[in-house]
Backbone as a printed PyTorch tensor [residue, N CA C, xyz], in Angstrom:
tensor([[[-79.6040,  32.9450,   8.2540],
         [-78.6010,  31.7560,   7.9370],
         [-78.0430,  31.2320,   9.1740]],

        [[-78.2630,  31.9530,  10.2210],
         [-77.5780,  31.1980,  11.4620],
         [-78.3230,  29.9030,  11.7820]],

        [[-77.6310,  29.0380,  12.0540],
         [-78.3470,  27.6730,  12.4950],
         [-78.5800,  26.7480,  11.2160]],

        [[-78.3400,  27.2500,  10.1220],
         [-78.6370,  26.2480,   8.9480],
         [-77.5910,  25.3840,   8.6160]],

        [[-77.9550,  24.3110,   8.2430],
         [-76.9020,  23.2770,   7.7730],
         [-76.2900,  23.9430,   6.2260]],

        [[-75.0910,  23.0430,   6.2090],
         [-74.3190,  23.4810,   4.9210],
         [-75.0240,  23.2710,   3.8540]],

        [[-75.9140,  21.9040,   3.7680],
         [-76.7410,  21.7850,   2.5970],
         [-77.7980,  22.7840,   2.2140]],

        [[-78.4380,  23.2340,   3.3580],
         [-79.4550,  24.3610,   3.3660],
         [-78.7680,  25.5380,   2.8100]],

        [[-77.5910,  26.0580,   3.1580],
         [-76.7890,  26.9700,   2.6700],
         [-76.7010,  26.7770,   1.0720]],

        [[-76.1080,  25.9740,   0.7540],
         [-76.0510,  25.5320,  -0.5480],
         [-77.1100,  25.7720,  -1.4550]],

        [[-78.1580,  25.0410,  -0.9820],
         [-79.5600,  25.0540,  -1.6920],
         [-80.0400,  26.7380,  -1.8920]],

        [[-79.9650,  27.3710,  -0.8650],
         [-80.5280,  28.8370,  -0.7780],
         [-79.4610,  29.5250,  -1.6590]],

        [[-78.2880,  29.1410,  -1.5050],
         [-77.0300,  29.9980,  -2.4760],
         [-77.4480,  29.8360,  -3.8050]],

        [[-77.8870,  28.6610,  -4.3430],
         [-78.0480,  28.3120,  -5.6700],
         [-79.4570,  28.4890,  -6.3220]],

        [[-80.2560,  28.5850,  -5.2720],
         [-81.8020,  28.8250,  -5.7080],
         [-82.0950,  30.3790,  -6.5870]],

        [[-81.4230,  31.3260,  -5.8200],
         [-81.6120,  32.6680,  -6.2880],
         [-80.9050,  32.9240,  -7.7080]],

        [[-79.5040,  32.6150,  -7.9980],
         [-78.9800,  32.9350,  -9.2620],
         [-79.6150,  31.8750, -10.2560]],

        [[-79.8480,  30.7200,  -9.8850],
         [-80.4130,  29.8210, -11.0740],
         [-81.6500,  30.4720, -11.5290]],

        [[-82.5490,  30.6940, -10.5570],
         [-83.8900,  31.2450, -10.8940],
         [-83.5140,  32.7490, -11.9780]],

        [[-82.8170,  33.5240, -11.2400],
         [-82.5770,  34.6920, -12.2330],
         [-81.9520,  34.4840, -13.5600]],

        [[-80.9920,  33.3280, -13.6290],
         [-80.1640,  33.0040, -14.8360],
         [-81.4340,  32.6010, -15.9110]],

        [[-82.1330,  31.4910, -15.4270],
         [-83.1830,  31.0610, -16.0940],
         [-84.3540,  31.9240, -16.7010]],

        [[-84.9450,  32.8150, -15.8030],
         [-85.7800,  33.9300, -16.1190],
         [-85.0800,  34.8500, -17.1760]],

        [[-83.8990,  35.2770, -16.9540],
         [-83.1960,  36.1650, -17.9580],
         [-83.0140,  35.4950, -19.3060]],

        [[-82.8000,  34.1750, -19.4020],
         [-82.4560,  33.5630, -20.6130],
         [-83.8670,  33.4370, -21.3540]],

        [[-84.9090,  33.0400, -20.6410],
         [-86.3040,  32.8160, -21.3070],
         [-86.7750,  34.1510, -21.7200]],

        [[-86.8080,  35.1990, -20.7810],
         [-87.2000,  36.4940, -21.2200],
         [-86.4840,  37.2170, -22.4050]],

        [[-85.1570,  37.0640, -22.4280],
         [-84.3010,  37.4390, -23.4120],
         [-84.7880,  36.8400, -24.6780]],

        [[-84.9470,  35.4880, -24.6430],
         [-85.2320,  34.8500, -25.8360],
         [-86.5560,  35.3160, -26.4500]],

        [[-87.4230,  35.2540, -25.5100],
         [-88.9410,  35.7650, -25.9520],
         [-88.9430,  37.2100, -26.4210]],

        [[-88.2040,  38.0400, -25.8990],
         [-88.0050,  39.5640, -26.2520],
         [-87.4850,  39.7100, -27.6910]],

        [[-86.4150,  38.8620, -27.7560],
         [-85.8850,  38.8240, -29.2010],
         [-86.6770,  38.3550, -30.4520]],

        [[-87.3830,  37.1690, -29.9430],
         [-88.4680,  36.5540, -30.9690],
         [-89.5330,  37.6660, -31.2140]],

        [[-89.9980,  38.3190, -30.3130],
         [-91.1720,  39.4580, -30.2920],
         [-90.4750,  40.5220, -31.0620]],

        [[-89.4310,  41.0770, -30.8080],
         [-88.6980,  42.1180, -31.5440],
         [-88.3330,  41.8420, -33.0150]],

        [[-87.9330,  40.4210, -33.3070],
         [-87.8910,  40.1030, -34.7760],
         [-89.1520,  39.8860, -35.4220]],

        [[-90.0790,  39.6150, -34.8360],
         [-91.3000,  39.4620, -35.4450],
         [-92.0350,  40.8990, -35.7510]],

        [[-91.7380,  41.5450, -34.6100],
         [-92.2890,  43.1150, -34.9340],
         [-91.6100,  44.0840, -35.6090]],

        [[-90.3320,  43.8230, -36.1610],
         [-89.2960,  44.6700, -36.8970],
         [-89.3500,  43.9510, -38.3060]],

        [[-90.2760,  43.0130, -38.5340],
         [-90.2850,  42.3400, -39.5960],
         [-90.2220,  43.1850, -41.0400]],

        [[-91.1420,  44.2930, -40.9230],
         [-91.2430,  45.3240, -42.0790],
         [-90.0630,  45.9110, -42.2250]],

        [[-89.1680,  45.9580, -41.3740],
         [-87.9000,  47.1220, -41.3000],
         [-86.6110,  46.2900, -42.0010]],

        [[-86.9240,  44.9210, -41.8430],
         [-85.6410,  43.8710, -42.1380],
         [-85.6010,  43.8940, -43.7740]],

        [[-84.1450,  43.6740, -44.2280],
         [-83.9710,  43.5210, -45.7000],
         [-84.6810,  42.0570, -45.8810]],

        [[-85.0580,  41.6660, -47.1470],
         [-85.9450,  40.4120, -47.3870],
         [-85.1050,  39.2240, -47.1110]],

        [[-83.5910,  39.1900, -47.4230],
         [-83.0570,  37.9730, -47.0360],
         [-83.0330,  37.6260, -45.3950]],

        [[-82.9860,  38.6730, -44.4880],
         [-82.9050,  38.5880, -43.2520],
         [-84.3630,  38.0000, -42.7980]],

        [[-85.3440,  38.6510, -43.3930],
         [-86.9000,  38.0260, -43.0450],
         [-86.8640,  36.5830, -42.9820]],

        [[-86.5250,  35.9520, -43.9780],
         [-86.5510,  34.5390, -43.9430],
         [-85.6410,  33.8980, -42.8650]],

        [[-84.7620,  34.3890, -42.8370],
         [-83.6950,  33.8760, -41.7870],
         [-84.1200,  33.8980, -40.2780]],

        [[-84.7830,  35.2780, -39.8740],
         [-85.1140,  35.3580, -38.6160],
         [-86.5300,  35.2050, -38.1950]],

        [[-87.4100,  35.0740, -39.2110],
         [-88.8910,  34.9720, -38.8240],
         [-89.4890,  33.7000, -39.1520]],

        [[-89.0240,  33.0490, -40.3210],
         [-89.7320,  31.8710, -40.8200],
         [-89.0710,  30.6160, -40.4280]],

        [[-87.9990,  30.4760, -39.6900],
         [-87.5020,  29.2860, -39.2210],
         [-87.8150,  29.1420, -37.7560]],

        [[-87.6930,  27.8290, -37.3860],
         [-88.2310,  27.5500, -36.1000],
         [-86.7150,  27.4350, -35.1640]],

        [[-86.7840,  27.3060, -33.9430],
         [-85.5440,  27.5240, -32.9460],
         [-84.7740,  26.2770, -33.1850]],

        [[-83.3960,  26.6610, -33.6760],
         [-82.3900,  25.3800, -33.8530],
         [-82.0640,  24.8500, -32.7110]],

        [[-81.5610,  23.6750, -32.6460],
         [-81.0150,  22.7370, -31.8080],
         [-79.5460,  23.3620, -31.3330]],

        [[-78.9520,  24.2960, -32.1820],
         [-77.7770,  24.9650, -31.7760],
         [-78.0390,  25.9390, -30.8700]],

        [[-79.1310,  26.9090, -31.1570],
         [-79.5210,  27.6960, -30.1890],
         [-79.9260,  27.3620, -28.7370]],

        [[-80.6130,  26.2240, -28.6320],
         [-81.1640,  25.4240, -27.4750],
         [-80.1120,  25.1740, -26.5650]],

        [[-78.8800,  24.5540, -27.6020],
         [-77.6740,  24.2010, -26.6710],
         [-76.9110,  25.5180, -26.1340]],

        [[-76.9550,  26.4760, -26.7790],
         [-76.2700,  27.6580, -26.5610],
         [-77.1220,  28.3560, -25.2460]],

        [[-78.2330,  28.2430, -25.0630],
         [-79.1340,  28.6480, -23.9300],
         [-78.7990,  27.7900, -22.8240]],

        [[-78.8200,  26.5590, -23.1370],
         [-78.4940,  25.6550, -21.8820],
         [-77.2750,  25.7830, -21.5540]],

        [[-76.2990,  26.0160, -22.3740],
         [-74.7350,  26.2090, -21.8690],
         [-74.8170,  27.3950, -20.9110]],

        [[-75.4140,  28.5140, -21.2960],
         [-75.3940,  29.5830, -20.3460],
         [-76.2330,  29.5720, -18.9300]],

        [[-77.1720,  28.5290, -19.0740],
         [-77.6180,  28.2760, -17.8680],
         [-76.8370,  27.3960, -16.8480]],

        [[-76.1210,  26.4060, -17.5860],
         [-75.3810,  25.4870, -16.8790],
         [-74.1000,  26.1170, -16.3780]],

        [[-73.5240,  27.1100, -17.0560],
         [-72.4120,  27.8510, -16.6360],
         [-72.7890,  28.5520, -15.5270]],

        [[-73.8080,  29.3890, -15.5270],
         [-74.1670,  30.3020, -14.4050],
         [-74.4000,  29.3440, -13.1100]],

        [[-75.0980,  27.9930, -13.5130],
         [-75.2360,  27.1240, -12.3180],
         [-73.8680,  26.7520, -11.4950]],

        [[-72.8910,  26.4270, -12.4000],
         [-71.6830,  26.2070, -11.9020],
         [-71.2330,  27.2410, -11.2770]],

        [[-71.1280,  28.4490, -11.6500],
         [-70.5760,  29.4910, -11.0170],
         [-71.3870,  29.9490,  -9.6940]],

        [[-72.7310,  29.6470,  -9.7490],
         [-73.4430,  29.7190,  -8.4100],
         [-72.9180,  28.8250,  -7.3910]],

        [[-72.8930,  27.6320,  -7.8200],
         [-72.6540,  26.3710,  -6.9850],
         [-71.3090,  26.4860,  -6.2200]],

        [[-70.2280,  27.0100,  -7.1950],
         [-68.8160,  27.3580,  -6.5930],
         [-68.8710,  28.5460,  -5.3040]],

        [[-69.7550,  29.5410,  -5.6530],
         [-69.9180,  30.6710,  -4.4570],
         [-70.7010,  30.0850,  -3.1910]],

        [[-71.7640,  29.1790,  -3.5430],
         [-72.5250,  28.7280,  -2.6940],
         [-71.5670,  27.7240,  -1.6710]],

        [[-70.7980,  27.0200,  -2.4210],
         [-70.1200,  25.9720,  -1.6790],
         [-69.0490,  26.6290,  -0.6880]],

        [[-68.4670,  27.7320,  -1.3910],
         [-67.4190,  28.4950,  -0.4820],
         [-68.1920,  29.0590,   0.7890]],

        [[-69.4070,  29.6720,   0.6850],
         [-69.8920,  30.3150,   1.6120],
         [-70.5220,  29.1690,   2.6310]],

        [[-70.7690,  28.0300,   2.3290],
         [-71.1990,  26.9320,   3.1470],
         [-70.0980,  26.2700,   3.9090]],

        [[-68.8210,  26.3490,   3.3700],
         [-67.8430,  25.4820,   4.1060],
         [-66.9130,  26.5210,   4.7890]],

        [[-66.9320,  27.9250,   4.3700],
         [-66.2500,  28.8210,   5.1980],
         [-66.8490,  29.3300,   6.3940]],

        [[-66.0740,  29.4080,   7.4610],
         [-66.6510,  29.7260,   8.8420],
         [-66.9540,  31.2540,   8.7660]],

        [[-67.9130,  31.6530,   9.5380],
         [-68.2090,  33.2270,   9.6450],
         [-67.1610,  33.8160,  10.5270]],

        [[-66.5600,  34.8440,   9.9100],
         [-65.6990,  35.5140,  10.6790],
         [-66.2660,  36.8830,  11.0380]],

        [[-65.6170,  37.4950,  12.0650],
         [-65.9450,  38.8000,  12.4180],
         [-65.3520,  39.7930,  11.4920]],

        [[-65.7170,  40.9400,  11.3250],
         [-65.2430,  42.1180,  10.5000],
         [-63.7450,  42.3590,  10.9300]],

        [[-63.3760,  42.2760,  12.2370],
         [-61.8950,  42.6810,  12.7250],
         [-61.0560,  41.2460,  12.3190]],

        [[-61.6450,  40.0050,  11.8900],
         [-60.8290,  38.8560,  11.7820],
         [-60.4420,  38.9440,  10.0780]],

        [[-61.3040,  39.4620,   9.2950],
         [-61.1160,  39.5420,   7.8810],
         [-59.6890,  40.2170,   7.5310]],

        [[-59.1570,  39.6650,   6.4500],
         [-58.0400,  40.5000,   5.8610],
         [-57.9870,  40.6710,   4.3210]]])
């Protein structure tokens, strides 16, 4: 990161956490759908209709987007701090 401009530090600092959060939400959602469809025979009758027969609701999509946006905001704060804070030697830190 030596010689990088502040906007480059912010982009690099945002790219990794955003990709990790995005992949984690997508993989988690897909694993839940797979587990729900695989465990259909083990579920009580009233749960089967609720978990397997309905499409994804707008509320669930909003919740996943909220998770993604919250993670992006937290990653941006950390990336911004690392971009504007000068590099200090270990002896200078307190």
